[in-house]
C-alpha positions as CSV (number, residue, x, y, z in Angstrom):
1,M,103.9,87.7,97.1
2,P,105.9,90.1,94.4
3,L,109.3,91.3,95.1
4,D,109.7,94.2,97.6
5,V,112.8,96.1,95.5
6,A,114.0,99.3,94.8
7,L,116.3,100.6,93.2
8,Q,120.4,101.1,94.6
9,D,119.2,97.5,95.5
10,V,122.0,94.9,95.2
11,V,120.7,91.3,94.7
12,R,122.7,88.1,94.1
13,L,121.6,86.1,91.9
14,R,121.5,82.1,91.4
15,K,123.9,81.5,87.7
16,P,126.7,83.6,87.4
17,H,127.3,86.1,84.9
18,P,129.5,85.1,82.3
19,C,132.1,87.4,83.5
20,G,132.1,86.1,87.0
21,G,129.9,88.5,89.0
22,Y,126.9,87.2,91.0
23,E,126.1,90.4,92.9
24,W,123.7,93.0,90.1
25,T,122.5,96.0,91.5
26,V,118.6,97.6,90.7
27,V,118.5,100.7,88.4
28,R,115.6,100.9,86.6
29,L,111.6,99.8,88.2
30,G,108.9,98.6,86.3
31,A,107.1,96.0,84.3
32,D,110.7,95.6,83.4
33,I,113.7,96.0,85.6
34,G,117.1,96.9,84.7
35,I,119.9,95.7,86.5
36,V,123.9,96.4,86.3
37,C,127.0,93.9,86.9
38,N,128.3,95.2,90.1
39,T,132.3,93.5,87.9
40,C,132.1,94.2,84.9
41,N,129.4,97.2,84.7
42,H,126.9,95.2,81.5
43,R,123.5,96.2,81.9
44,V,120.7,94.1,81.2
45,L,116.5,94.9,81.3
46,L,114.5,91.4,82.5
47,P,110.7,91.4,83.4
48,R,109.9,91.1,87.0
49,R,109.0,87.7,87.1
50,D,111.9,86.6,86.2
51,L,114.2,88.4,88.0
52,E,112.0,87.0,91.2
53,K,113.2,83.5,90.0
54,R,116.4,84.2,89.6
55,V,117.2,86.8,92.8
56,K,119.1,84.2,95.5
57,K,119.4,87.2,98.6
58,F,120.1,90.8,99.3
59,V,123.2,91.9,99.6
60,F,122.3,95.0,100.4
61,K,118.6,97.3,101.2
62,A,118.3,100.6,100.0
63,P,116.1,102.6,102.6
64,R,113.0,102.9,102.3
65,P,110.8,106.1,102.3
66,T,109.0,105.8,105.7
67,V,105.1,107.7,105.9
68,T,106.6,110.6,107.8
69,D,109.1,111.4,105.4
70,L,106.5,111.2,102.7
71,E,104.1,113.8,104.4
72,S,107.1,116.8,105.4
73,K,107.3,116.7,101.3
């Protein structure tokens, strides 16, 4: 089952970035997922499969649009 990732989610990875940061913000979705280190602002593109293996937990989940939100537009 694929990981439910949305823009602006903050994830904690299993291993630290060389700057010492563990938390990353999702900035791009697709086959590759773009993440930005919250400590040093370094941007990385990872294949979705690699990100699913590296995520330890979600620190913050951005609000997802509901069906009623989509119908009202």
